[in-house]
Residue frames as qw, qx, qy, qz and C-alpha x, y, z in Angstrom:
[[0.453, -0.476, -0.403, 0.637, 21.92, 3.21, 15.38],
 [0.117, 0.942, 0.286, 0.128, 20.57, 6.76, 15.46],
 [0.437, 0.522, -0.207, 0.703, 22.96, 9.70, 15.31],
 [0.380, -0.255, -0.546, 0.701, 24.01, 11.35, 18.58],
 [0.100, -0.012, 0.003, -0.995, 22.39, 14.64, 17.59],
 [0.530, -0.291, -0.548, -0.577, 19.06, 12.87, 17.02],
 [0.588, -0.359, -0.676, 0.261, 19.21, 11.16, 20.43],
 [0.228, -0.160, -0.327, 0.903, 20.08, 14.53, 22.02],
 [0.282, -0.158, -0.247, -0.914, 17.15, 16.26, 20.26],
 [0.627, -0.361, -0.619, -0.306, 14.72, 13.58, 21.44],
 [0.532, -0.285, -0.591, 0.535, 16.15, 13.72, 25.00],
 [0.061, -0.025, -0.131, 0.989, 15.76, 17.48, 25.06],
 [0.450, -0.273, -0.423, -0.738, 12.15, 17.19, 23.87],
 [0.642, -0.387, -0.661, 0.025, 11.44, 14.72, 26.67],
 [0.378, -0.198, -0.443, 0.788, 13.05, 17.01, 29.25],
 [0.141, -0.058, -0.068, -0.986, 10.86, 19.86, 28.03],
 [0.415, 0.238, 0.690, -0.544, 7.79, 17.67, 28.62],
 [0.468, 0.322, -0.421, -0.707, 6.92, 17.23, 24.95],
 [0.897, 0.051, 0.223, -0.378, 4.80, 14.29, 23.88],
 [0.687, -0.202, 0.650, 0.254, 6.33, 10.95, 22.80],
 [0.657, 0.603, 0.406, 0.198, 5.23, 11.58, 19.16],
 [0.142, 0.976, -0.163, 0.026, 7.20, 14.87, 19.19],
 [0.497, -0.613, 0.596, 0.145, 10.21, 13.05, 20.59],
 [0.741, 0.144, 0.621, 0.211, 9.88, 10.44, 17.84],
 [0.471, 0.870, 0.121, -0.076, 9.70, 13.20, 15.24],
 [0.153, -0.808, 0.521, 0.231, 13.48, 13.67, 15.59],
 [0.538, -0.164, 0.801, 0.206, 14.00, 10.06, 14.44],
 [0.588, 0.634, 0.503, 0.021, 11.58, 10.44, 11.51],
 [0.193, 0.951, -0.142, -0.193, 13.35, 13.63, 10.48],
 [0.349, -0.578, 0.693, 0.253, 16.70, 11.81, 10.59],
 [0.633, 0.198, 0.740, 0.115, 15.26, 9.10, 8.36],
 [0.466, 0.840, 0.271, -0.060, 14.03, 11.60, 5.83],
 [0.036, -0.887, 0.402, 0.224, 17.45, 13.24, 5.81],
 [0.514, -0.295, 0.769, 0.241, 19.13, 9.89, 5.16],
 [0.621, 0.501, 0.596, 0.088, 16.86, 9.28, 2.18],
 [0.293, 0.950, 0.037, -0.096, 17.49, 12.76, 0.79],
 [0.217, -0.767, 0.558, 0.230, 21.27, 12.36, 1.29],
 [0.716, 0.431, -0.494, -0.242, 21.13, 9.10, -0.67],
 [0.250, -0.420, 0.838, -0.242, 22.21, 6.79, 2.17],
 [0.193, 0.206, 0.957, 0.068, 19.22, 4.58, 1.29],
 [0.311, -0.175, -0.396, -0.846, 15.75, 4.87, -0.16],
 [0.347, 0.176, 0.763, -0.517, 12.24, 3.86, 0.85],
 [0.146, 0.364, 0.838, 0.379, 9.29, 2.47, -1.08],
 [0.141, -0.774, -0.432, -0.440, 6.93, 5.14, 0.28],
 [0.050, -0.573, 0.318, -0.754, 6.89, 7.99, 2.74],
 [0.809, -0.432, -0.019, -0.397, 4.83, 5.73, 4.99],
 [0.931, -0.011, -0.246, 0.268, 7.65, 3.20, 5.09],
 [0.397, 0.461, -0.317, 0.727, 10.20, 5.96, 5.87],
 [0.416, -0.576, 0.188, -0.678, 8.06, 7.16, 8.76],
 [0.940, -0.272, -0.127, -0.159, 7.64, 3.58, 10.02],
 [0.777, 0.210, -0.340, 0.487, 11.44, 3.13, 10.01],
 [0.073, 0.532, -0.283, 0.794, 11.86, 6.34, 12.02],
 [0.666, -0.490, 0.076, -0.558, 9.24, 5.33, 14.55],
 [0.959, -0.071, -0.257, 0.099, 10.83, 1.92, 14.91],
 [0.538, 0.326, -0.386, 0.675, 14.21, 3.53, 15.66],
 [0.247, -0.556, 0.217, -0.763, 12.53, 5.79, 18.21],
 [0.872, -0.374, -0.070, -0.308, 10.90, 2.87, 20.02],
 [0.899, 0.053, -0.272, 0.339, 14.23, 1.02, 20.06],
 [0.331, 0.446, -0.318, 0.769, 15.92, 4.13, 21.45],
 [0.239, -0.284, -0.723, 0.583, 13.50, 4.18, 24.41],
 [0.274, -0.084, -0.045, -0.957, 10.85, 6.66, 23.31],
 [0.255, 0.188, 0.867, -0.384, 7.61, 5.55, 25.01],
 [0.460, 0.165, -0.373, -0.789, 5.48, 5.31, 21.88],
 [0.653, 0.056, 0.668, -0.351, 2.59, 2.86, 22.08],
 [0.329, 0.140, 0.836, 0.415, 1.48, 0.52, 19.35],
 [0.244, 0.003, -0.279, -0.929, -0.80, 2.17, 16.76],
 [0.503, 0.153, 0.614, -0.589, -4.48, 1.68, 17.58],
 [0.745, 0.514, 0.173, -0.387, -5.83, 1.33, 14.00],
 [0.238, 0.627, -0.698, -0.252, -3.20, -0.94, 12.53],
 [0.846, 0.082, -0.483, -0.207, -2.86, -4.58, 11.53],
 [0.866, -0.497, 0.045, -0.021, -1.96, -7.19, 14.06],
 [0.843, 0.158, -0.035, 0.513, 1.53, -7.63, 12.53],
 [0.216, 0.685, -0.092, 0.690, 2.24, -3.90, 12.75],
 [0.561, -0.723, 0.098, -0.391, 1.12, -3.80, 16.42],
 [0.954, -0.246, 0.005, 0.171, 3.23, -6.84, 17.17],
 [0.657, 0.411, -0.073, 0.627, 6.29, -5.26, 15.49],
 [0.108, -0.773, 0.114, -0.615, 5.76, -2.08, 17.57],
 [0.785, -0.588, 0.097, -0.169, 5.71, -4.18, 20.77],
 [0.919, 0.043, -0.015, 0.391, 8.88, -5.96, 19.69],
 [0.372, 0.634, -0.097, 0.671, 10.58, -2.60, 19.10],
 [0.434, -0.759, 0.129, -0.468, 9.52, -1.42, 22.56],
 [0.923, -0.373, 0.087, 0.050, 10.87, -4.61, 24.14],
 [0.799, 0.318, -0.057, 0.507, 14.14, -4.26, 22.21],
 [0.023, 0.834, -0.185, 0.520, 14.79, -0.92, 23.93],
 [0.690, -0.647, 0.247, -0.210, 15.28, -2.81, 27.19],
 [0.867, -0.216, 0.373, 0.248, 17.61, -5.55, 25.97],
 [0.204, 0.852, -0.385, -0.291, 20.75, -4.64, 24.15],
 [0.813, -0.067, 0.530, 0.234, 21.80, -7.63, 22.08],
 [0.121, -0.433, 0.528, 0.721, 23.98, -7.29, 19.05],
 [0.716, 0.470, 0.084, -0.509, 21.87, -7.20, 15.85],
 [0.834, 0.118, 0.492, 0.220, 22.35, -9.96, 13.30],
 [0.163, -0.525, 0.418, 0.723, 24.99, -8.73, 10.84],
 [0.195, 0.149, 0.834, 0.494, 23.53, -10.72, 7.95],
 [0.079, 0.726, 0.683, -0.014, 20.01, -9.42, 8.48],
 [0.147, -0.785, -0.049, 0.600, 21.31, -5.90, 8.96],
 [0.192, -0.321, 0.597, 0.710, 23.23, -6.06, 5.66],
 [0.168, 0.362, 0.857, 0.326, 20.28, -7.59, 3.84],
 [0.037, 0.830, 0.524, -0.187, 17.76, -4.95, 4.96],
 [0.161, -0.718, 0.161, 0.658, 20.24, -2.17, 4.23],
 [0.228, -0.105, 0.743, 0.621, 20.86, -3.59, 0.74],
 [0.139, 0.575, 0.786, 0.180, 17.12, -3.77, 0.09],
 [0.032, -0.873, -0.289, 0.393, 16.59, -0.16, 1.15],
 [0.234, -0.508, 0.413, 0.719, 19.49, 0.96, -1.07],
 [0.233, 0.194, 0.801, 0.516, 17.59, -0.45, -4.05],
 [0.091, 0.766, 0.623, -0.129, 14.53, 1.65, -3.35],
 [0.278, 0.686, 0.239, 0.629, 13.85, 5.14, -4.74],
 [0.330, -0.134, -0.365, 0.860, 14.35, 8.51, -3.07],
 [0.184, -0.431, -0.356, -0.808, 11.06, 10.14, -3.98],
 [0.524, -0.541, -0.656, 0.047, 9.53, 9.02, -0.65],
 [0.433, -0.502, -0.294, 0.689, 11.21, 11.90, 1.17],
 [0.190, 0.336, 0.315, 0.867, 10.21, 14.54, -1.37],
 [0.177, 0.081, 0.300, -0.934, 8.19, 17.60, -0.30],
 [0.578, -0.004, -0.374, -0.725, 5.29, 16.41, -2.46],
 [0.616, -0.110, -0.778, -0.052, 5.22, 12.89, -1.08],
 [0.236, -0.147, -0.684, 0.674, 5.36, 14.08, 2.54],
 [0.315, 0.049, 0.070, -0.945, 2.63, 16.62, 1.90],
 [0.649, -0.050, -0.573, -0.498, 0.44, 13.85, 0.41],
 [0.513, -0.125, -0.803, 0.275, 1.17, 11.59, 3.41],
 [0.025, -0.097, -0.497, 0.862, 0.31, 14.38, 5.89],
 [0.500, 0.000, -0.152, -0.853, -3.05, 15.04, 4.18],
 [0.661, -0.080, -0.707, -0.237, -3.81, 11.32, 4.18],
 [0.363, -0.110, -0.751, 0.540, -3.02, 11.12, 7.90],
 [0.191, 0.052, 0.281, -0.939, -5.28, 14.10, 8.68],
 [0.621, -0.033, -0.410, -0.667, -8.18, 12.59, 6.70],
 [0.612, -0.120, -0.778, 0.077, -7.79, 9.28, 8.61],
 [0.167, -0.067, -0.606, 0.775, -7.85, 11.24, 11.89],
 [0.415, 0.007, 0.012, -0.910, -11.11, 12.95, 10.97],
 [0.666, -0.067, -0.629, -0.396, -12.68, 9.59, 10.06],
 [0.457, -0.086, -0.810, 0.358, -11.77, 8.08, 13.46],
 [0.090, -0.025, 0.404, -0.910, -13.56, 10.86, 15.37]]
């Protein structure tokens, strides 16, 4: 569950007419903060971003599925969007297992260097698509 301050930040961005990706940025930032604080880790900055976007979709941010992604990633994005509408209690066992797996991962994924590398990679992919 996202923090109240993150939900408020995303709600404010929506009220100001900002794009869904900007609204989702609050959730990604929260995820990076969690990794830096040591709450859990991530295998890569890409995974950390994916977790943040998933939380955003589940919180009701109207983010579409990524256009240039695998079928499984697109399906997962659609599941997250659908999960925003129905509020069922998450499986405690699965929750614990995924949390434990993330705790075993490293914390370098949220480093300045890793995020910079990820941003450059994203920009290059954007140029290729044009």
